[in-house]
N, C-alpha and C positions, 0 to 999 in steps of 0.2 A: 352323188353327182358333184362334179366340180364346175363345169361350165355348161349351161344349157339355155335354150331359147324357147319361149312359149308364145305361140300365136293364138289370138282369140278374137272372136267377133261378138260384140255386144249389141243386141237389137231387141226391140219390142214390136216391130212390124217389118214387113218386107219392103218398105219404102227405103230407097238408097240413102236419103237424107237422115233417116233415123238409125242408121247402122254405123257403128264405130269399130274400126280395126285397130287392135293393140298388139304390138310385139314387144315382149319384155325379155331382157337379157339378164341372166342370173349368174353369179359366181359364188360358190360356197353357200348356196341357199339364200343369198342376199341379192335383191334386185339392184343392178348397177345402172341400167339405162332402159328407157322405154320409148317406143314410137307410138304416137297416138294420131289417128287420122283426123280427129276433131281439131287437134292443134296443128297438124301438118308438119311436125318436126319431132326430132328426138329430144328427150329430156334426161339428164344424168342425175343420179341419186347418190353417188359416191364421188370422191375426188377423181378416180379413174374414169367413172361413168360420165362425168361432166366433160372430161377431155375427149372421150370417145364421141359423145353427142355433138360437141363442137365440130369435130372432124367430119362426122357423118352429115351434119347439117350443111357443111360447106360443099358437099357433093350433090349438085342439083339433079343429076341423073338418078342417083340413089333415092332422093326424096320423091321424085316423080314415080319411080318404080314402087316405092312403099305406098304412096297414095293410090296407085292403080290397084294394089292388092285388095283394097276395100271392095271395089266392084268385082274384081276377078274371083276372089275367094268368098267374101262375106255375102254378097248379093246372091250368088248361086246357092249357097247353103241356106240363106234365109228363105228364098223362094221354094226350096225343096223341103225344108223341115218346119218352117213356121206354120203352114196350113195343118200339118199333122199334130202340132202342139195344141 
């Protein structure tokens, strides 16, 4: 893998305020940047990742879209799979 993105939802209940959506971007098996819905912004972990995070954080429409994914993706999966667990 050279460049890939991992989306995940972290939750302990089906309540929306208990759910965190995380999108991590990797390059060469190293995480360079991450969006966390609990922070509401991107955070960079490498020099390139910090530059990318600064750019992405300046895009208000992108931040709104990323924040909406918590409800769109995570809440639907939590309500579907949490009762079965």
